[in-house]
VOMIPA-433086 format. One record per residue: residue number from 1; x, y, z of N, C-alpha, C in turn. Coordinates in Angstrom, 3 decimals. Each point is the difference from the previous one (the first is absolute). Layout:
# residues N
REC resi     n_px     n_py     n_pz    ca_px    ca_py    ca_pz     c_px     c_py     c_pz
REC  NUM        X        Y        Z        X        Y        Z        X        Y        Z
...
//
This chain:
# residues 78
REC resi     n_px     n_py     n_pz    ca_px    ca_py    ca_pz     c_px     c_py     c_pz
REC    1   12.808   12.701   58.935    0.341   -1.473   -0.573   -0.598    0.016   -1.385
REC    2    0.528   -0.566   -0.839   -0.491   -0.135   -1.266   -0.547   -1.556   -0.362
REC    3   -0.885   -0.178   -0.556   -0.648   -1.236   -0.478    0.018   -0.193   -1.534
REC    4    1.196    0.004   -0.412    0.308   -0.129   -1.492   -0.391   -1.208   -0.505
REC    5   -0.562   -0.047   -1.224   -0.441   -1.206   -0.504   -1.475   -0.416    0.117
REC    6   -0.744    0.733    0.714   -1.429   -0.153    0.178   -0.582    0.757   -1.125
REC    7   -0.777   -0.799   -0.790   -0.697    0.553   -1.164   -1.456    0.370    0.178
REC    8   -0.488    1.083   -0.364   -1.397    0.420    0.413   -0.924   -0.865   -1.085
REC    9   -0.280   -1.220    0.272   -0.615   -0.799   -0.852   -1.467    0.472   -0.361
REC   10   -0.261    0.168   -1.307   -1.111    0.504   -0.524   -0.456    1.381    0.183
REC   11    0.984    0.740    0.533   -0.184    1.449    0.373    0.392    0.812   -1.070
REC   12   -0.525    1.118   -0.299    0.591    1.103   -0.907    1.195    0.729    0.607
REC   13    0.048    0.140    1.296    1.058    0.758    0.685    0.366   -0.761    1.325
REC   14    1.259    0.170    0.358    0.428   -0.508    1.372   -0.298    0.946    0.876
REC   15   -0.618   -0.499    1.091   -0.489    0.808    1.209    0.116   -0.969    1.226
REC   16    0.554    0.515    1.188    0.045   -0.782    1.191   -0.404    0.822    1.227
REC   17   -0.586   -0.551    1.030   -0.268    0.693    1.222    0.816   -0.673    1.106
REC   18    0.758    0.775    0.665    0.756   -0.468    1.300   -0.548    0.618    1.228
REC   19   -0.296   -0.757    0.978   -0.515    0.415    1.219    1.036   -0.408    1.113
REC   20    0.146    1.156    0.806    1.030   -0.250    1.362   -1.229   -0.056    1.068
REC   21    0.105   -1.159    0.609   -0.809   -0.323    1.035    0.403   -0.103    1.417
REC   22   -0.825    0.166    1.005    0.211   -0.067    1.371   -1.090   -0.857    0.404
REC   23    0.009   -1.142    0.272   -1.250   -0.838    0.457   -0.962   -0.091   -1.071
REC   24   -1.153    0.519    0.366   -1.079    0.019   -1.004   -0.115    1.458   -0.631
REC   25    0.736    0.983    0.348    0.095    1.217   -0.448    0.842    0.273   -1.194
REC   26   -0.281    0.717   -1.012    0.688    0.541   -1.250    0.612    1.190    0.544
REC   27    1.312    0.080   -0.017    0.640    1.352    0.456    0.287    0.808   -1.289
REC   28    0.241   -0.643   -1.150    0.366    0.818   -1.160   -0.254   -1.064   -1.241
REC   29   -0.639    0.678   -1.050   -0.202   -0.645   -1.388    0.849    0.646   -1.008
REC   30    0.932   -0.814   -0.680    0.645    0.610   -1.156   -0.295   -0.746   -1.252
REC   31   -0.469    0.797   -1.023   -0.397   -0.542   -1.247    1.142    0.253   -0.933
REC   32    0.401   -0.902   -0.907    1.189    0.148   -0.779   -0.393   -0.610   -1.362
REC   33    0.695    0.508   -1.093   -0.094   -0.613   -1.413    1.225   -0.696   -0.405
REC   34    0.839   -0.224    0.949    1.110   -0.748   -0.260    0.286   -1.045    0.882
REC   35    0.929   -0.949   -0.156    0.245   -1.106    0.937    0.874    0.533    1.045
REC   36   -0.303    1.028    0.674    0.831    0.472    1.124   -0.919    1.165    0.742
REC   37    0.407    0.033    1.395   -0.635    0.951    0.833    0.866    0.579    0.919
REC   38   -0.051    1.300    0.361    0.949    0.604    0.949   -0.816    0.435    1.323
REC   39    0.323   -0.477    1.036   -0.628    0.457    1.330    1.112    0.857    0.816
REC   40   -0.095    1.184   -0.242    1.205    0.825    0.516    0.039    0.058    1.566
REC   41    1.057    0.272    0.478    0.268    0.038    1.419   -0.862    0.957    0.766
REC   42   -0.248    1.207   -0.600   -0.736    1.053    0.458   -1.384   -0.533    0.297
REC   43   -0.461   -0.788   -1.107   -1.438   -0.601    0.011   -0.098   -1.010    1.073
REC   44    0.975   -0.707    0.090    0.157   -1.114    1.165   -0.218    0.713    1.477
REC   45    0.770    0.961    0.084    0.051    0.849    1.210   -1.353    0.393    0.384
REC   46   -0.521    0.596   -1.100   -1.403    0.556    0.048   -1.051   -0.920    0.412
REC   47    0.071   -1.280   -0.391   -0.860   -1.078    0.098    0.166   -0.625    1.329
REC   48    1.195   -0.218    0.445    0.418   -0.811    1.150    0.482    0.825    1.208
REC   49    0.496    1.323   -0.304    0.496    0.804    1.132    1.582   -0.093    0.020
REC   50    0.495   -1.084   -0.763    1.505   -0.322   -0.091    0.248   -0.991   -1.114
REC   51    1.203   -0.281   -0.224    0.162   -0.927   -1.073   -0.079   -1.364    0.468
REC   52   -0.936   -0.733   -0.621   -0.152   -1.470    0.669    0.924   -1.095   -0.465
REC   53    0.003   -1.109    0.909    0.978   -0.848   -0.313   -0.567   -1.101   -0.912
REC   54   -1.237   -0.034   -0.114   -0.736   -0.998   -0.828   -1.224    0.758   -0.643
REC   55   -0.337   -0.420   -1.196   -1.255    0.519   -0.765   -0.733   -1.149   -0.356
REC   56   -1.379    0.186    0.129   -0.989   -0.973   -0.528   -0.511    0.720   -1.150
REC   57    0.183   -0.579   -1.077   -0.532    0.436   -1.440   -0.846   -1.023   -0.687
REC   58   -0.823    0.579   -0.870   -0.751   -0.904   -0.897    0.027    0.663   -1.252
REC   59    0.124   -0.716   -1.024   -0.025    0.454   -1.490   -1.001   -0.749   -0.782
REC   60   -0.706    0.725   -0.953   -1.034   -0.481   -0.887    0.082    0.662   -1.214
REC   61   -0.281   -0.897   -1.162    0.001    0.696   -1.334   -1.389    0.608   -0.061
REC   62   -0.073    1.158   -0.627   -1.318    0.634   -0.170   -0.568   -0.318   -1.416
REC   63   -0.976   -0.347   -0.038   -0.690   -0.339   -1.347   -0.984    1.192   -0.251
REC   64   -0.032    0.339   -1.351   -0.875    1.152   -0.395   -1.445   -0.507    0.161
REC   65   -0.844    0.775    0.571   -1.471   -0.147    0.108   -0.249   -0.987    1.255
REC   66    1.038   -0.703    0.620   -0.231   -0.837    0.990    0.654    0.421    1.334
REC   67    1.229    0.522   -0.100    0.893    0.355    1.131    0.990   -0.984    0.427
REC   68    0.524   -0.102    1.267    0.970   -0.824    0.425   -0.333   -1.421   -0.177
REC   69    0.852   -0.885   -0.426   -0.207   -1.438   -0.030    0.395   -0.661    1.312
REC   70    0.648   -1.146   -0.137    0.408   -0.860    1.213    1.167    0.707    0.469
REC   71   -0.019    0.164    1.429    1.059    0.712    0.679    1.206   -0.893    0.366
REC   72    1.197    0.231   -0.061    1.128   -0.630    0.592    0.424    0.839    1.164
REC   73    0.196   -0.676    1.083    0.281    0.721    1.204    1.212   -0.619    0.649
REC   74    0.845    0.825    0.420    1.341   -0.289    0.602    0.431    1.074    1.159
REC   75    0.598   -0.743    0.950    0.734    0.964    0.923    1.507    0.228   -0.311
REC   76    0.513    1.113   -0.199    1.410    0.135   -0.292    0.865    0.651    1.116
REC   77    1.088   -0.550    0.212    0.948    0.545    0.961    0.714    1.253   -0.717
REC   78   -0.029    1.188    0.559    0.569    1.103   -0.664    1.150    0.713    0.739
//
């Protein structure tokens, strides 16, 4: 899913962290320098044992020297 239009305010470079979560556990972290991330079917099967019907994700912009900012969390039907 893309999140086009989000501007990396005050940052020299665009950077994002996406976490795939199951309850309190982080199953996978994806870092990207564009406004898009890909969670491949093979990775989903590796993480869940099958293709899930929903995904709990969290996305945060990464600030240089500080790390991830405020997380946006959503559950997606896939």
